N, C-alpha and C positions, 0 to 999 in steps of 0.2 A: 504494500500500500504506500502510495506517495505521501510524504509529509506535505500538507497543504501550504505550510509556511517555509518551505526550504529555500525560497527566494527572498526571505526577509532575514536580515541580520540585526541584532540589537546588542549594543555594547555600551559600556560606560563612556560618556564623552569626557575627554581629558580637559583639565583646566576648569576655569570658572566661566559660566555662561550667564548672559542677562537678556531680558526681554524689555523693550521699551515700546510704549504706544502713547500717542499724543505727546505730552511733555513729562510723562511719568515712567519710572522704572517699575515694572509689574512683577519681575522675578529676578532673583540672582541665586545661582546654585552651583555647587561643586559636585552635585549628585545627579546631574542631567544624564539622560540616555540618548544615544544616537541610533536612530532606526534607518536602515537602508533597505529599500524595497525595489527590487528589479532595477530598472533604468532611471528611476526617479531620483532627484537630489536628496541627500540625507536630511532627515527631520530630527530636530532636537526636541526631546520631551523633558518637561520639568516636573519634579515631584510637587504635588499639591502643597506640601508643607512649606515650599520655598516660593510660592506664588501668592501675591496680595489678592486673595479671593474676594475681599470686600469691593474690588473694582470690577468684578465679573458678575454678569446678570444672565441667568438661565435663559436660553433661547428655545423657541418651539422647534427649531430645525433639528433634524437628525439625518444620518446617512448610514449606508451599509457598505462595508468592504468585505469581499468574499474571503480575504486573508486575515483581517483583523477583527471583524465583527461590526457591531452597531456603535456609531459614534453619537455622543450628545454634544451640543454646541453651547457656547456662551458668547455674549456681547461684552465689550469692554466699555465701561463708563469713563470716558475721557473728558477733560475740561471742555473740549469742543463739541461734545455730545456722544451719543452711543455709536461705537464701532461694531456693527452687527456681525454676528457669526464669525468672530475673529479667533475663537479658541475652540478646540475640540478635545474630547476625552473618550476613551473606551472604558466604560465602567465594568464591562464583563467581556474582556478580550478573549478571542478564540485560543484554543490549545496551540502552544508554540510561541505565542506572543504575550503570555501572561505578565511579563516583566513591565509592560506599559500600564498595567492597572494602577490607578491612582496618580497617573501622570497626565500632563496637559501639553498639547501641541498648539502652536500659534501660526495663524495663516500669514504666509508671505504677502507683503503689500498692505496688510492691516496692522501688523506689529513687526518690529525689528528684533531679530534674534542674532546675537553676536557673542563671540568669545572674547573675554577680557584679556 
């Protein structure tokens, strides 16, 4: 039987990573994970404990990935207003990608993720 997630690699991201949106720093973490899926650019996932959750607002949007499962979304409450559907999370990730449970990803173009 093929492992459904054999094209996904998850490893600890080296160094310190930050997320900025609007004029605020939303997260800073030394515990971030890097997820590489197929030909897509790597995605940095931040542990919820390192994210300023008070700036996030639950969104009605959801999506399904056949390799990772169902994603929930959040908007970011920025000074300039709500940045809709800018953050996602897999609350119940599929087998093989359980490492991202409790972690958040940030949408390129809606938030800036960078290594310090």
